[in-house]
Every structure is written in structure tokens, then in C-alpha cells.
C-alpha positions as CSV (number, residue, x, y, z in Angstrom):
1,X,39.7,158.7,124.6
2,X,41.2,156.0,126.8
3,X,43.5,153.2,125.5
4,X,41.3,150.3,124.2
5,X,38.4,152.6,123.6
6,X,36.6,151.2,120.5
7,X,35.6,154.7,119.5
8,X,39.1,156.0,119.5
9,X,40.0,157.4,116.1
10,X,43.0,155.8,114.6
11,X,44.5,157.4,111.4
12,X,45.2,154.7,108.9
13,X,46.2,155.2,105.3
14,X,43.4,154.1,103.0
15,X,43.9,151.8,100.1
16,X,41.6,152.1,97.2
17,X,43.0,149.3,95.1
18,X,43.7,146.0,96.7
19,X,46.8,144.6,95.1
20,X,47.3,140.9,94.3
21,X,50.5,139.1,95.2
22,X,51.5,139.3,91.5
23,X,51.3,143.1,91.6
24,X,53.5,143.4,94.7
25,X,57.3,143.6,94.8
26,X,59.3,141.1,96.8
27,X,59.9,143.7,99.5
28,X,56.2,144.5,99.7
29,X,55.4,140.8,100.1
30,X,58.0,140.6,102.8
31,X,56.5,143.6,104.5
32,X,53.0,142.1,104.4
33,X,54.3,138.9,105.9
34,X,56.1,140.8,108.6
35,X,52.9,142.7,109.4
36,X,50.9,139.5,109.6
37,X,53.4,138.1,112.1
38,X,53.4,141.3,114.1
39,X,49.6,141.2,114.2
40,X,49.6,137.7,115.5
41,X,52.3,138.5,118.1
42,X,50.3,141.5,119.4
43,X,47.0,139.6,119.4
44,X,48.4,136.8,121.4
45,X,49.4,139.1,124.2
46,X,46.1,140.9,124.6
47,X,43.4,140.3,127.2
48,X,40.2,139.0,125.7
49,X,38.2,142.2,126.1
50,X,40.8,144.3,124.2
51,X,41.3,141.5,121.6
52,X,37.6,141.9,120.8
53,X,38.1,145.7,120.2
54,X,41.1,145.3,117.8
55,X,40.2,142.0,116.1
56,X,38.9,143.9,113.0
57,X,42.1,146.0,112.6
58,X,43.9,145.3,109.4
59,X,47.5,146.4,110.3
60,X,49.8,145.9,113.3
61,X,50.1,149.7,113.4
62,X,46.4,150.1,113.7
63,X,46.2,147.6,116.5
64,X,49.2,149.2,118.3
65,X,47.7,152.6,118.1
66,X,44.3,151.4,119.5
67,X,45.8,149.6,122.5
68,X,48.3,152.4,123.5
């Protein structure tokens, strides 16, 4: 598949239990915040057509793998 292909398979670790902030360590909370910032940075630099493809991604890694 080509970069930006919405059908491109992206391996992402699945989470079966969504943790609350109270269940996360300080380092995990910092990682989540850093990931949120990375997502925003990546999304700001994408053309609109590619943005539409990755808008539903949940992690910066997932977005990055799709647009490579």
C-alpha cells in the first residue's frame, strides 16, 4: 500500500481496559500528554486529504505509520 492509503494496515497494540487518570502513574500521564502534543504537531503539518485519513488514529505512532 502507498503512504496515506486508508486501507494500509497499521499494527497497534490493543488495550482492553481503558485506564482512568487515577490508575496511571505520573510517568504514564506524562507519556499520554506527550503523545497528545505529538498528535497535534503531526496533524497541523498534514494536508487536508491526509488529515482526513488519520483523524481517527489514537496515537502519534499510528498516525506516523500511516503517513510514512
